[in-house]
C-alpha positions in Angstrom: 0.4 -12.5 -15.0 1.9 -15.2 -13.5 0.2 -19.0 -14.1 0.2 -19.5 -10.6 -1.7 -16.2 -9.7 -4.3 -17.6 -11.9 -4.5 -20.9 -10.6 -4.7 -19.8 -7.0 -8.0 -20.7 -5.4 -10.1 -17.7 -3.7 -8.8 -18.0 0.0 -5.3 -17.7 -1.5 -6.3 -14.6 -3.6 -8.4 -13.1 -0.4 -5.1 -13.1 1.7 -2.9 -11.6 -0.7 -5.8 -8.6 -1.0 -5.5 -8.5 2.8 -2.4 -8.2 3.5 -1.7 -5.4 0.8 -4.3 -3.6 2.2 -2.5 -4.1 5.4 0.7 -3.0 4.5 -0.7 -0.3 2.0 -2.6 1.3 5.5 1.0 0.9 7.5 2.6 2.8 4.5 0.0 5.4 4.6 0.8 5.8 8.3 4.3 6.3 7.7 3.5 9.0 5.2 1.1 11.1 7.2 3.8 10.4 10.4 6.4 12.0 8.0 4.6 15.1 6.9 3.8 15.6 10.7 7.4 14.8 11.6 9.1 17.1 8.6 6.7 20.1 8.3 5.1 20.7 11.2 5.0 24.5 11.1 3.1 24.3 7.7 0.9 21.1 8.1 -1.9 21.3 10.6 -4.5 18.1 11.7 -7.3 20.1 9.8 -5.2 19.8 6.5 -4.1 16.6 7.0 -7.9 15.5 7.8 -8.9 17.5 4.7 -6.1 15.7 2.6 -6.1 12.3 3.7 -8.2 10.8 0.3 -4.8 12.3 -1.9 -2.7 11.1 0.6 -4.0 7.7 0.7 -4.3 7.7 -3.2 -0.2 8.8 -3.6 1.1 6.3 -0.6 -1.1 3.5 -3.1 0.1 4.5 -6.0 3.9 4.7 -4.9 3.2 1.0 -3.3 2.3 -0.1 -6.7 5.1 1.3 -8.5 7.2 -0.6 -5.7 6.1 -3.6 -6.5 3.8 -4.0 -10.0 5.3 -1.4 -12.2 8.7 -2.9 -11.3 8.0 -6.0 -12.1 8.4 -7.1 -8.1 6.1 -9.4 -5.8 3.8 -7.7 -3.8 4.1 -8.3 0.4 1.1 -10.0 0.1 1.9 -12.4 -2.9 5.4 -12.9 -1.0 3.2 -14.1 2.4 1.1 -16.1 0.3 4.4 -17.4 -1.6 2.4 -16.6 -5.1 3.7 -15.4 -8.4 
């Protein structure tokens, strides 16, 4: 963990979290759109709505892999100029 992240104030951490959630939700929407476009014959809206929690978990894990596990800044940290 970076020293800058430890010394951050609560509003900075809140902005980081809000931006990460915003980008994570955007990624979720893009995954749903891609599923709808790529597999229209096998995926119905009922299937998407029944599995939206799994899609959200998968997109969140993908976001974490792209940022945290690869030792990159998250988009929220870049926005707030942390770490």
